[in-house]
C-alpha angles and dihedrals in degrees: 000000000000135000141154105258128150127180123203121205114175095175108035124172142197103242108221106193113201114190112210117168109217095009110196125188114231094023139089109273127193119218116230096188142339133207135178123218132175106252149160120131099270092044088053091050091050092049092050093048091048090051088059095051101262122140107237138169125210121216132178138080128314130180115242094221099067106024098132099092089052100044089046091052093046092049095046093045100040092240114158107240110221096150119135117236122234130188113264135022132321107240122262119228115202118212115191107204119196109196090190099058093024089231130136123208116200124210108185124190122205115267134231115293109233116214126235087259090055092051091049090052089051092050089051090052094049091046087063093063121094128179125347125073135304121196112205108194143168141017127321123258121246116286094016113122121240092245096066096096090049090053094046094048091052090049091050095045090052087061094048095257114145114223138215119194127200109173141106145217121021092345089060094042092054096041093055089068087068090052103228112208095242132017126188113195121164120231093267093049094047090047091051091048095050095038097233138088120272102202102139133053090241091054092049092051091048090050092049090052089058089061091049088057088066093058102271110141101205130021118192114190114191114211103185113233089000090067124228143296120229110199131184129159088261105042148005123217125186118202119201120191125217118255108275139170105257113215096177136348091211110128097357094120090048090051089054090053089051090052091050091053091046089053090055092050090049091046093233125172117257090256092053090045088055092048095047097046093046090052090052089053093047091053090059095042092055097039111128099185139014094247097064120117105250092187092058092042095053092049089056090058097046095091093044097062113099114220122198128179112220134194 
């Protein structure tokens, strides 16, 4: 299967997952196991798409001093590596996973700060894209202004590239002025953006419709165990996952983004988009080790996702 998909990760990370049963803040904690994985939201999206047979290129910034996890992932997954190299190290994000409470604690370090020259090189790269999809995902690196996603989305749209945005805070607020085709906030991010709580399904759908008013075509709001709302101007679909044992939430939202993009490439209905992207997320949530086949796992969940059309 082939398609024209690019992911853009300006602030990638090496995800160091530290498993500590019964993790307690302010106490001595003993590590059961540790693993490193190339991460960053766009990198995760690219890996999930590649696992499902899509041709995808990864763009963004990587530090030269700790490239190995990324180059190994790209080689193993068949991801085209178009990332620009910067001096120094890609940041390490520590995720403390407690299998007893099923909670994940994130400790995120600041990333590399790209120079004006680096950003110019990136713009030139993006200007060479035409058609297809570009997923812009994650936080911004230090010293990069909050308007950069807005600028890059406008650049891509001018070349006929359709855009998916998964970010938060000021980066999301600014980017919405450029009207990306698809945005995927979670409930917390949407609540922060709109300045009010999003505790009910009805409130989430109303909030999503506010983003549509700015020109976004599809808003996907992930709600954790409650599933996700998929909202366009024509229809609203709610996807509810089956009850599962969650091993880690790391990358589940990114998997959902990958599923949404896959659904666009496959020209699926909104209901089938909701089903597919939720199954992608479930495969990651229930993953017990890095070697499992995510493609096979997500297929097993397809029939278990409950899809409801709402008014």
